C-alpha positions, 0 to 999 in steps of 0.5 A, spaced: 283 493 285 283 488 291 286 481 290 280 477 288 279 483 282 286 483 280 286 475 279 279 474 276 283 480 271 289 475 270 284 470 269 280 473 264 286 476 259 288 469 260 282 466 258 280 470 252 286 468 249 284 461 250 277 462 248 274 460 254 267 461 254 263 464 259 260 457 262 267 454 264 269 461 266 264 461 271 266 454 273 273 455 274 272 462 278 267 459 283 269 456 289 268 448 291 266 449 298 267 455 303 268 454 310 267 459 316 267 457 323 267 461 330 274 460 334 272 462 341 278 462 347 280 465 354 285 469 353 291 469 359 287 475 362 281 471 363 277 475 357 273 471 352 274 473 345 271 470 338 274 470 332 273 467 324 276 462 321 276 461 314 278 455 309 276 457 302 277 450 297 277 453 290 278 446 286 280 439 286 279 437 279 286 435 279 287 432 286 287 435 293 287 442 294 293 445 297 294 452 300 296 455 307 294 457 313 294 465 314 294 469 321 294 476 319 290 482 322 287 483 314 285 476 313 278 476 310 273 472 306 275 475 299 282 475 300 282 468 302 278 466 295 283 470 291 288 466 294 285 460 293 284 461 286 291 463 286 293 456 288 289 452 283 293 456 278 300 455 281 299 448 282 297 446 276 303 451 272 308 446 276 304 440 274 303 438 281 297 433 283 293 439 286 288 443 286 287 450 290 285 452 297 287 457 302 285 459 310 286 463 315 284 468 321 284 475 322 289 475 327 296 479 329 299 473 332 304 478 335 299 480 340 298 473 342 302 469 347 304 462 345 299 458 349 293 463 346 296 462 339 296 454 340 289 455 344 287 458 337 290 454 332 287 448 336 280 451 336 280 452 329 282 445 327 276 443 331 271 446 326 274 444 320 277 438 322 272 433 317 273 437 311 280 437 310 286 431 310 291 428 306 286 426 301 281 432 301 286 439 302 293 439 305 294 446 309 301 449 310 304 455 313 303 462 310 304 469 313 304 469 320 304 461 321 311 457 321 312 449 322 310 450 329 303 451 328 303 446 323 306 441 328 299 443 333 295 442 327 297 435 325 297 433 333 289 436 332 287 433 326 290 426 329 286 427 335 279 425 331 283 421 325 289 418 328 296 418 325 296 422 319 302 426 318 300 427 311 294 432 313 299 438 314 305 440 310 311 445 313 312 441 319 318 440 323 323 436 321 323 432 327 315 431 326 315 428 319 317 434 315 322 435 310 329 437 310 330 443 305 323 445 305 325 452 309 329 453 303 325 451 297 321 458 295 328 461 295 331 456 291 326 455 286 326 463 285 334 462 284 333 456 279 328 461 274 332 466 275 338 462 272 333 459 267 332 466 265 339 468 264 340 462 259 335 463 255 337 470 254 345 468 253 347 472 260 353 469 264 351 469 272 358 472 273 355 479 268 349 479 272 348 484 277 342 483 282 338 487 286 334 484 292 328 487 296 327 483 302 332 479 306 327 474 310 326 467 309 326 467 301 330 473 300 336 470 304 336 464 300 335 467 293 341 472 295 345 464 298 344 461 291 345 466 286 351 468 290 354 461 289 351 461 282 356 467 281 351 472 280 353 479 283 348 481 289 349 489 288 343 490 294 338 487 299 334 490 304 329 489 309 324 494 314 331 497 316 332 500 309 336 497 303 344 496 302 347 498 296 355 496 294 356 496 286 362 491 287 357 486 290 355 485 297 358 479 301 352 475 302 355 470 307 357 476 311 350 479 311 347 472 313 352 472 319 350 479 321 342 478 320 343 472 325 347 476 330 342 481 330 335 477 331 334 477 323 335 485 322 340 488 317 339 495 321 347 497 322 350 493 316 356 496 314 357 491 308 354 496 304 351 504 303 345 504 305 339 507 301 331 507 301 327 501 298 325 505 293 332 507 290 333 499 290 327 498 286 330 503 281 338 501 281 341 500 274 342 492 274 340 486 270 335 482 275 330 485 280 327 481 285 322 483 289 322 478 296 318 482 301 311 485 300 306 485 295 304 492 291 311 495 291 311 496 284 306 500 282 303 506 276 307 511 280 314 507 280 314 502 274 317 507 269 323 508 274 325 500 273 331 499 270 332 491 270 330 488 264 328 482 268 323 482 275 322 475 278 316 476 282 319 472 289 313 475 293 306 474 292 303 479 287 308 484 288 307 488 282 300 492 281 296 491 274 297 498 271 305 497 273 305 490 270 302 492 264 307 498 263 313 493 264 310 489 259 310 495 254 317 497 255 319 490 254 321 488 261 320 481 262 317 479 268 317 472 271 310 472 275 309 470 282 305 463 280 310 461 277 317 464 280 315 462 287 312 455 287 318 452 289 315 452 296 308 448 294 313 443 290 317 442 296 310 441 300 308 436 295 315 432 296 313 432 304 306 430 302 309 424 298 313 422 303 309 422 309 304 418 304 310 413 303 312 413 310 320 414 307 324 419 307 327 421 300 333 425 303 336 433 302 339 432 295 333 428 292 329 433 294 333 439 290 334 434 284 326 433 284 325 441 285 330 443 280 327 438 274 320 441 276 321 448 276 326 447 270 319 444 266 315 448 269 319 454 266 320 451 260 312 450 259 310 458 261 316 461 256 313 456 250 306 459 251 309 466 252 313 465 245 307 461 242 301 466 243 305 472 243 303 474 251 307 476 257 310 471 261 303 472 266 299 471 261 302 464 259 303 462 266 295 463 267 294 460 260 298 453 262 294 453 269 287 454 266 288 449 260 290 444 265 284 445 270 279 445 264 282 439 261 282 435 268 275 437 270 273 435 263 276 428 263 273 428 270 266 428 267 262 435 270 255 433 269 
């Protein structure tokens, strides 16, 4: 089942609970606009190469559309459609004044020089600059892109429309970006984790956490949860997983990755195990923070953690999600758990529109408040309708988008 089919299945489960009729289902599932543009460049070796860039703008009932630009070899239109729709539900779940969008190019950025990547990005913006902007659709970083790419986007957009830092988020701090944006997704995951523990009357000091993935998100999750006195018993990256029953020294692990180009390879602060073994560890909280589709029908029965917090996008396959729910395992879905990133992007957009910087402390306080309220909304919906937190999150998001569409007037 591909990403688009999965999104539609989750949508329809929630829509069934809401009693949404077929006409509204079609309205809310149909993208507002889909753009496909030609992106030709001259490679450093003199070769002409042409790529196809996509931007899918799913819904703007609640405000300008929001979503990342992804550079990855497997990007295709169906994937971008699914991700754009997910952004609509995600922004609605955390009650941001946004709709959803997504875009990308089917390229492997590691195979291009910095000059080539900059040229590709600027050519891409040449093709779509008139369909996005601060009041229409605000891009952000995603897989394969970063703050430098966002700076190129802002500069290229400005050549057509003048100085407009709010046209894109995730920019470098020195170029009107947000202090705290880098940590925001991981901080949001940590906030949600602590909310779950509190709701279930569990103390952080008595909570063992296993984190699959030690990249940008996983490192900040580990940092914030260890500071909250949770015991981080396992971490991992592509080199493998590292387990220590007494708790891993997260500060030492962070120093190690800083000294070894972001890799945990050779880390001696824990016993090396496989990533598969990490997923099956005896712990209270499991946080998949790396790739999608890591919890499957084949390994769902081996999951022992009573709480799974989805820091990655779509880490749990549908059949596995059903199995975990039947076993009484709480899964906090990605559209809630990792929404800290888009929330921080909202703060950056607001500050760019105001031409005034809040500062790191205020950004953290606002993030904590929004994530806490969103968790409460989803938890209450789950209890009221006796559904999983995933279905509850979709119900919250769909209900808000439908209401906005009705209030605006459809005809």
